[in-house]
C-alpha positions as CSV (number, residue, x, y, z in Angstrom):
1,M,156.7,90.7,59.7
2,S,160.0,90.4,57.5
3,L,160.2,92.7,54.7
4,H,161.1,89.5,52.6
5,Q,157.6,88.1,53.4
6,R,154.3,88.6,51.8
7,P,150.7,88.7,54.2
8,H,149.3,85.7,54.5
9,Q,145.7,85.6,52.7
10,K,142.6,84.7,54.7
11,P,140.3,82.1,52.9
12,P,136.9,83.8,51.9
13,A,134.4,84.2,54.4
14,A,131.1,82.0,54.6
15,G,128.3,83.1,52.1
16,Y,130.9,85.1,50.2
17,S,130.7,84.7,46.3
18,L,133.1,85.8,43.7
19,P,132.0,88.5,41.4
20,V,130.5,87.3,38.4
21,S,132.0,88.9,35.1
22,P,129.2,91.0,33.4
23,P,127.7,89.8,29.8
24,S,129.8,90.3,27.0
25,G,129.1,93.9,25.6
26,A,127.9,95.1,29.0
27,A,129.4,98.1,30.7
28,A,131.4,97.5,33.6
29,P,130.4,99.5,36.4
30,S,133.4,102.4,37.4
31,R,135.5,101.4,40.2
32,P,138.9,102.7,41.6
33,L,141.8,100.2,40.6
34,P,143.4,98.1,44.0
35,L,146.2,99.6,45.6
36,L,148.0,96.2,46.7
37,T,148.4,94.6,43.6
38,L,151.2,92.3,43.2
39,P,153.6,94.8,40.8
40,Y,152.8,97.7,43.5
41,L,153.9,95.3,46.8
42,F,157.1,94.6,44.7
43,S,157.7,98.2,44.0
44,L,157.1,99.1,47.7
45,L,159.2,96.1,48.9
46,A,162.1,97.2,46.3
47,L,161.9,101.1,47.7
48,L,162.1,99.8,51.2
49,L,165.1,97.7,50.6
50,F,167.1,100.3,49.1
51,A,166.2,102.9,52.2
52,A,167.4,100.4,54.0
53,L,170.9,100.0,52.4
54,L,171.2,103.8,52.3
55,L,169.9,105.1,56.4
56,P,171.7,103.8,59.3
57,W,169.9,100.8,61.4
58,G,168.2,102.3,64.4
59,P,168.0,105.9,65.7
60,T,170.8,108.6,65.0
61,R,173.0,108.5,68.1
62,P,175.1,111.8,68.8
63,S,178.8,111.7,67.9
64,S,181.2,110.3,70.5
65,V,183.5,112.8,69.6
66,P,183.3,116.3,71.5
67,A,182.8,119.5,70.1
68,S,186.4,121.1,69.7
69,P,186.5,124.1,72.3
70,W,188.7,126.1,70.0
71,R,186.0,126.7,67.8
72,A,184.7,129.4,69.7
73,Y,188.1,130.6,70.7
74,T,188.3,134.2,69.5
75,L,191.0,136.2,68.0
76,Q,190.9,138.7,71.1
77,E,191.4,136.1,73.8
78,A,194.0,134.5,71.4
79,A,196.1,137.6,70.6
80,A,195.8,138.8,74.6
81,F,197.1,135.3,75.2
82,A,200.1,135.8,73.1
83,A,200.8,139.6,73.8
84,R,201.2,138.7,77.7
85,A,204.0,136.3,76.9
86,G,205.6,139.1,74.6
87,N,205.3,141.9,76.7
88,G,202.3,143.3,74.1
89,T,203.8,142.5,71.0
90,V,202.2,138.9,69.1
91,L,204.5,137.0,67.1
92,L,202.2,136.3,63.9
93,A,202.0,133.3,61.4
94,A,199.1,131.6,58.9
95,V,198.7,128.7,57.6
96,S,196.6,125.8,56.7
97,G,197.6,122.4,57.1
98,P,199.7,121.8,53.8
99,Y,202.3,124.2,55.8
100,L,202.4,122.6,59.0
101,P,205.9,121.1,58.6
102,F,206.9,124.7,57.5
103,L,205.4,126.0,60.8
104,S,207.4,123.7,62.8
105,N,210.7,124.2,61.2
106,W,210.1,128.1,61.8
107,L,208.8,127.2,65.5
108,I,211.8,125.4,66.3
109,S,214.2,128.5,65.4
110,V,211.9,130.8,67.2
111,R,211.9,129.0,70.1
112,R,215.8,128.6,70.2
113,A,215.5,132.4,70.1
114,G,213.2,132.3,73.3
115,R,210.2,133.9,71.4
116,A,208.0,131.0,71.0
117,D,205.7,131.9,74.0
118,Q,204.3,135.0,72.1
119,V,203.7,133.1,68.9
120,L,200.2,133.1,67.7
121,V,199.1,131.1,64.5
122,I,196.1,131.9,62.5
123,A,194.8,128.7,61.4
124,E,193.1,128.5,58.1
125,D,191.1,125.6,58.6
126,Y,189.2,123.6,61.9
127,E,191.6,120.8,61.0
128,T,194.6,122.7,61.4
129,L,193.2,124.8,64.5
130,D,192.4,121.9,66.4
131,R,195.8,120.1,65.9
132,I,197.9,122.9,66.5
133,N,196.0,123.5,69.7
134,A,195.6,119.8,70.9
135,A,200.0,119.9,70.8
136,W,200.1,123.6,72.2
137,P,197.1,125.0,73.8
138,G,196.1,128.3,73.0
139,H,198.5,129.3,70.3
140,A,196.2,128.8,67.2
141,V,193.0,131.0,66.5
142,L,190.5,130.5,63.3
143,V,189.4,133.9,62.0
144,P,186.0,133.1,60.2
145,P,185.0,132.3,57.6
146,A,187.5,129.8,56.7
147,P,188.8,129.8,53.3
148,A,187.0,127.2,51.1
149,A,190.0,125.2,49.7
150,Q,192.8,123.8,52.0
151,A,195.0,122.8,49.6
152,A,198.7,123.4,49.5
153,H,198.5,126.2,46.7
154,K,201.1,127.3,44.3
155,F,202.6,130.8,44.1
156,G,200.3,133.1,41.9
157,S,197.3,130.6,42.2
158,Q,194.1,132.2,43.2
159,G,193.7,130.2,46.1
160,F,197.3,131.3,47.1
161,F,195.8,135.0,46.5
162,N,193.1,134.0,48.6
163,F,195.3,132.8,51.2
164,T,197.3,135.8,51.7
165,S,195.1,138.6,50.9
166,R,193.6,138.1,54.4
167,R,196.8,138.9,55.9
168,P,196.1,142.4,56.1
169,R,192.6,142.1,58.0
170,H,194.5,139.9,60.7
171,L,196.9,142.2,61.2
172,L,194.4,145.4,61.4
173,Q,192.6,143.4,63.9
174,I,195.5,142.7,66.1
175,L,196.6,146.6,66.0
176,E,192.9,147.8,66.8
177,L,193.0,145.6,70.0
178,G,196.1,147.7,71.0
179,Y,198.9,145.0,70.6
180,S,202.1,145.5,68.3
181,V,202.6,142.7,65.9
182,M,205.5,140.8,64.0
183,Y,204.5,138.9,60.8
184,N,206.2,135.7,59.2
185,D,206.0,134.0,56.6
186,V,206.9,130.4,57.8
187,D,209.3,129.4,55.3
188,M,211.5,131.6,57.3
189,V,214.4,130.4,59.7
190,W,215.5,132.6,62.6
191,L,219.3,132.5,63.4
192,A,218.8,135.0,65.6
193,D,216.4,137.4,67.7
194,P,215.3,139.9,65.1
195,F,213.2,142.1,68.0
196,P,216.7,144.0,68.7
197,Y,216.9,145.4,65.0
198,I,213.4,147.4,65.4
199,V,215.0,150.3,66.8
200,G,213.4,153.9,67.2
201,D,209.4,154.6,67.4
202,H,208.5,153.7,63.6
203,D,205.0,153.0,62.5
204,V,206.1,150.0,60.3
205,Y,209.2,148.2,59.5
206,F,210.2,145.8,56.7
207,I,212.7,144.1,54.7
208,D,213.5,144.9,50.9
209,D,212.6,142.0,48.4
210,M,215.3,142.5,46.1
211,T,218.7,141.4,45.0
212,P,221.2,143.8,44.5
213,V,223.4,144.1,47.1
214,K,223.6,147.2,49.4
215,P,226.3,148.6,51.4
216,L,225.9,148.0,55.1
217,D,225.3,151.5,55.7
218,H,222.3,151.5,53.4
219,S,219.6,154.3,54.1
220,H,216.8,152.9,55.9
221,E,213.7,154.9,54.0
222,L,211.2,153.6,51.5
223,P,213.1,152.8,48.5
224,P,212.5,154.3,45.5
225,P,210.2,152.7,43.2
226,G,211.1,150.0,40.3
227,K,210.3,149.5,36.7
228,K,206.6,148.9,37.5
229,G,206.0,152.2,39.3
230,R,206.3,150.7,43.0
231,T,208.6,149.7,45.3
232,Y,209.5,145.7,45.9
233,I,209.2,145.8,49.6
234,C,208.3,142.1,51.0
235,S,205.2,141.4,52.8
236,C,206.8,138.2,54.1
237,M,208.0,140.2,57.4
238,I,206.5,143.0,59.0
239,F,206.5,144.7,62.1
240,L,204.0,147.4,63.1
241,R,202.9,149.3,66.0
242,P,199.4,150.0,67.0
243,T,199.5,153.6,65.8
244,E,196.9,155.4,63.4
245,G,200.0,155.3,60.7
246,A,200.4,151.6,60.8
247,K,196.6,151.2,60.9
248,L,196.2,153.5,57.5
249,L,199.0,151.6,55.8
250,L,196.9,148.4,56.7
251,R,193.5,149.9,55.4
252,K,194.9,151.1,52.5
253,W,196.1,147.2,51.7
254,I,193.1,146.1,52.1
255,E,191.6,148.7,49.4
256,E,194.6,147.9,47.3
257,L,193.5,144.0,47.2
258,K,189.8,145.0,46.3
259,D,190.9,146.9,43.4
260,Q,193.4,144.6,41.8
261,P,192.2,141.3,42.4
262,W,193.4,138.0,41.1
263,S,192.7,137.0,37.5
264,K,194.2,134.6,34.9
265,Q,195.8,137.4,33.1
266,R,197.2,139.0,36.4
267,K,198.0,136.1,38.9
268,S,198.9,138.3,41.6
269,N,199.3,138.0,45.6
270,D,199.2,140.1,48.2
271,Q,202.7,141.9,47.9
272,P,201.9,144.1,45.0
273,G,199.2,145.5,46.7
274,F,200.9,146.1,50.0
275,N,203.7,148.4,47.9
276,W,201.5,150.0,46.4
277,A,199.9,151.1,49.8
278,L,203.0,151.9,50.9
279,N,204.1,154.4,48.0
280,K,200.4,156.1,48.0
281,T,200.5,156.7,52.0
282,A,204.5,157.7,51.6
283,G,204.9,160.8,53.7
284,Q,201.9,159.6,56.1
285,V,203.6,156.6,57.6
286,D,206.8,156.6,59.4
287,V,208.7,153.3,58.0
288,Y,211.8,151.9,58.4
289,L,213.6,149.5,56.2
290,L,215.7,146.8,58.1
291,P,219.4,146.3,57.2
292,Q,219.7,143.9,54.3
293,S,222.6,142.3,56.0
294,A,220.3,141.0,58.6
295,F,217.5,140.3,56.4
296,P,218.5,139.3,53.3
297,T,216.0,137.9,50.5
298,G,216.2,134.3,49.3
299,G,217.3,135.6,46.1
300,L,220.4,137.0,47.8
301,Y,221.2,134.8,50.5
302,F,220.7,131.3,48.4
303,K,222.3,132.5,45.0
304,N,225.2,134.9,46.5
305,K,228.1,133.0,48.1
306,T,230.5,135.7,47.9
307,W,227.7,138.2,49.8
308,V,227.1,135.2,52.3
309,K,230.7,135.0,53.1
310,E,231.5,138.3,53.5
311,T,228.3,139.3,55.9
312,K,228.9,135.7,57.9
313,G,227.6,136.5,61.6
314,K,225.6,139.5,60.3
315,H,222.5,137.4,59.4
316,V,219.4,137.1,61.8
317,I,216.2,135.8,59.8
318,I,216.8,134.0,56.4
319,H,213.2,133.7,53.6
320,N,213.2,131.0,51.4
321,N,211.7,132.5,48.8
322,Y,212.5,133.4,44.8
323,I,211.9,129.8,44.6
324,T,208.4,127.8,44.4
325,G,207.3,124.1,45.3
326,F,207.3,122.8,48.7
327,E,209.6,120.2,48.0
328,K,212.2,122.2,46.2
329,K,211.8,124.7,49.3
330,I,212.6,121.8,51.5
331,K,215.5,120.8,49.7
332,R,217.2,124.1,49.3
333,F,216.7,124.3,53.3
334,R,218.2,121.0,53.8
335,D,221.1,122.1,51.7
336,H,221.7,124.6,53.8
337,G,221.7,123.2,57.0
338,L,218.1,125.1,57.8
339,W,215.5,122.0,57.6
340,L,215.4,121.6,61.2
341,V,212.5,119.1,61.8
342,D,214.5,116.3,60.4
343,K,216.8,116.0,63.5
344,H,215.3,118.6,65.9
345,S,211.2,118.0,65.7
346,D,211.6,117.4,69.6
347,E,212.4,121.1,70.1
348,S,209.1,122.3,68.0
349,P,206.2,123.0,69.9
350,L,204.2,120.7,67.9
351,G,206.3,117.7,68.0
352,R,206.6,115.7,64.8
353,V,204.4,116.8,62.3
């Protein structure tokens, strides 16, 4: 029967008589009201039509798109995969979808240095996980839980803090698995292989985030604290060995991030916590400051042309910091011939993104 047709009424049976109305003033016998009244039928019809518009016709069919096999891929499996190519060392980056162009740009430079096979990318959302592994199987993993928002977070925002504050946990997990790890922000470009600069047998290696020029033979010890009572080491590029000293530093970093959460009054990121951890574990962790001439901060490399000319040929990794905003960073890279994806996207393991 169509929903738009009313049922045909049968004629009364023989011998059936219509009820007689009670005489005026007589009490009507009590009986329930019939359900199949005209207003009720119209209400039911309207409800059925509304449900038909909202719900799909027919039984629900399973999705034709199979579940991604990478959802069950673990950090233990992924780190082992990357470390095999790196002789026990993982090269780590972390991205969400909006950062994929920077990841691709960084990967081109890493590949030119012959280190791409040991790269492991922490994907911060499932779409990014699947997209990277579709092009480059096994090189991305998601460590749950994934952050709720996957927008391109502005430096200093709560989203940016939530994104970067997961970093020490990822690093500590890799050290606990027994691997060394080098972490890079993806707004970096390699001009040469940085691993020859990991000299000696120290726990942790890092770069200074200050712009004043240092002597070429500057000290490799932890610099003295600045005006805020702490050092200004950059958490953008760190190399750690799986030693107790390195693990101690990372645990302290995690504690500092818990003690200094993001707030509207103090729009923090993970770097102050890293520096407080360095300062509070001084003497317990064997640290090494990498040479400024090879690993300059963006505030020095992009703003001091004289220094760049004097140190030409010594630069290894360039960090595009001391500037905020995707478009501004891309323009600066382009202005200095470092936005490689424009002409060399075929060199990226991800192709054109």
